[in-house]
C-alpha positions in Angstrom: 151.9 154.0 23.5 151.8 155.9 26.8 151.6 159.5 25.8 151.3 160.8 29.3 154.5 159.1 30.6 152.6 157.6 33.5 154.0 154.1 33.1 157.6 155.4 33.0 157.3 157.8 35.9 155.1 155.3 37.9 158.0 152.9 38.1 160.2 155.6 39.7 161.8 154.7 43.0 161.6 157.8 45.2 157.9 157.7 46.0 157.2 154.0 45.5 157.4 153.1 49.2 154.7 155.6 50.0 152.3 154.2 47.5 153.2 150.6 48.5 152.3 151.5 52.1 149.1 153.2 51.0 148.2 150.2 48.8 149.0 147.6 51.5 146.9 149.6 54.0 143.9 149.8 51.5 144.0 146.1 50.8 144.1 145.3 54.5 141.1 147.6 55.2 139.0 146.8 52.1 139.5 143.1 51.4 137.0 141.2 53.5 138.3 138.5 55.8 136.3 135.4 56.6 137.5 133.1 59.3 137.4 129.4 58.4 136.8 128.2 62.0 140.3 126.7 62.3 142.2 129.8 63.2 142.8 130.8 59.6 140.9 132.6 56.9 139.3 131.5 53.6 138.7 133.5 50.5 135.5 135.6 50.7 132.6 135.3 48.2 133.1 137.4 45.1 130.0 139.6 45.7 131.3 140.5 49.2 134.7 141.5 47.7 133.1 143.6 45.0 130.8 145.3 47.5 133.6 146.0 49.9 136.0 147.4 47.3 133.3 149.5 45.7 132.3 151.0 49.0 135.9 151.7 49.8 136.4 153.4 46.4 133.3 155.6 47.1 134.5 156.5 50.5 137.9 157.4 49.2 136.4 159.5 46.4 134.2 161.3 49.1 137.4 162.3 50.8 139.2 163.3 47.6 136.2 165.3 46.3 134.5 166.7 49.4 131.1 168.4 48.9 131.9 171.5 50.9 135.2 172.3 49.4 135.3 173.0 45.6 137.5 170.6 43.7 137.8 169.8 40.1 136.3 166.5 38.9 139.2 166.1 36.5 141.5 165.4 39.4 139.6 162.3 40.4 139.0 161.3 36.8 142.7 161.5 36.1 143.4 159.4 39.3 140.9 156.8 38.1 142.4 156.8 34.6 145.8 156.0 36.1 144.3 153.2 38.1 142.4 151.9 35.0 145.7 152.1 33.0 147.5 150.0 35.6 144.6 147.5 35.6 144.7 147.1 31.9 148.5 146.5 32.1 147.9 143.9 34.8 145.2 142.1 32.7 147.5 142.2 29.6 150.5 141.0 31.7 152.3 144.2 31.1 151.9 144.1 27.3 150.6 147.1 25.5 147.7 146.4 23.2 147.7 148.7 20.2 144.6 148.4 18.0 145.6 148.4 14.4 143.7 150.8 12.2 142.2 149.0 9.2 142.8 151.4 6.3 141.2 149.1 3.6 137.9 148.8 5.5 137.9 152.5 6.1 138.4 153.2 2.4 135.6 150.7 1.4 133.2 152.5 3.8 134.2 155.9 2.3 133.7 154.6 -1.2 130.3 153.3 -0.3 129.3 156.6 1.3 130.6 158.5 -1.8 128.5 156.3 -4.0 125.4 156.9 -2.0 126.1 160.6 -1.9 126.5 160.8 -5.7 123.3 158.8 -6.2 121.3 161.0 -3.7 122.5 164.3 -5.2 122.8 163.6 -8.9 120.1 165.4 -10.9 119.4 162.4 -13.3 118.9 159.9 -10.5 115.3 158.7 -10.2 113.5 160.1 -7.1 113.0 156.7 -5.4 116.6 155.7 -6.0 117.8 159.0 -4.6 115.6 158.7 -1.6 116.9 155.1 -1.0 120.5 156.3 -1.3 119.9 159.2 1.1 118.3 156.7 3.5 121.3 154.3 3.2 123.7 157.2 3.9 121.6 158.3 6.9 121.8 154.7 8.2 125.6 154.7 7.8 125.8 157.8 9.9 123.2 156.6 12.5 125.0 153.3 13.0 128.4 155.1 13.4 129.8 153.5 10.3 130.4 157.0 9.0 131.1 160.2 10.9 130.8 163.7 9.5 133.2 166.3 10.8 132.9 170.0 10.3 135.8 172.0 8.8 136.4 173.7 12.1 136.8 170.5 13.9 139.1 169.0 11.3 141.2 172.2 11.3 141.4 172.2 15.1 142.5 168.5 15.0 145.1 169.2 12.4 146.6 172.1 14.5 146.6 170.0 17.6 148.3 167.1 15.7 151.0 169.4 14.4 151.6 170.7 18.0 151.9 167.1 19.3 154.3 166.3 16.5 156.4 169.3 17.4 156.4 168.4 21.1 157.3 164.8 20.4 160.1 165.9 18.1 161.5 168.2 20.8 161.2 165.4 23.5 162.8 162.9 21.2 165.6 165.2 20.4 166.3 165.8 24.1 166.4 162.1 25.0 165.8 159.6 22.1 165.9 156.6 24.4 162.6 157.6 26.0 160.7 156.6 22.9 160.5 153.2 21.4 158.7 152.6 18.1 157.6 149.2 17.0 157.5 146.0 19.0 159.6 145.6 22.1 161.2 142.3 22.9 160.8 141.0 26.5 163.7 139.1 28.0 
């Protein structure tokens, strides 16, 4: 789901001609041309294309974030995120890929972690077995199978989640057709 509304607003008509002109100009400047000897052009080598586009991106970023004038890196990061979002849509042929959260696998990992924690902290557990359980728990954390969150972080996340739910409820109430839940059919 596109929470920022970039996709919907990006398809708006008023400014699309400006971005089309800028895009066409960038492609004509950045894409290397190689004459084929017969008055036409052939497709350049992939390394030349990558080098030219990377150099063009660097030069554009140098203008968008000049060294002398203080700008915020978030501006360029947001610009790049928008380009990355469009690239992902292009690669997925416009389809939105939503990764499904595997609740069962998560519950199995939590049960395993609880078992190791009980073994490591129970007073009647033998020392070697407790050390082994603590080591297994540490390995789960080290390999990112398990993440520990502080109460402050969980509380902050819960507050932010509640704020997002309220904002979406207000937006959905103002125009329910802006939000589609579930799979969309393409005609």
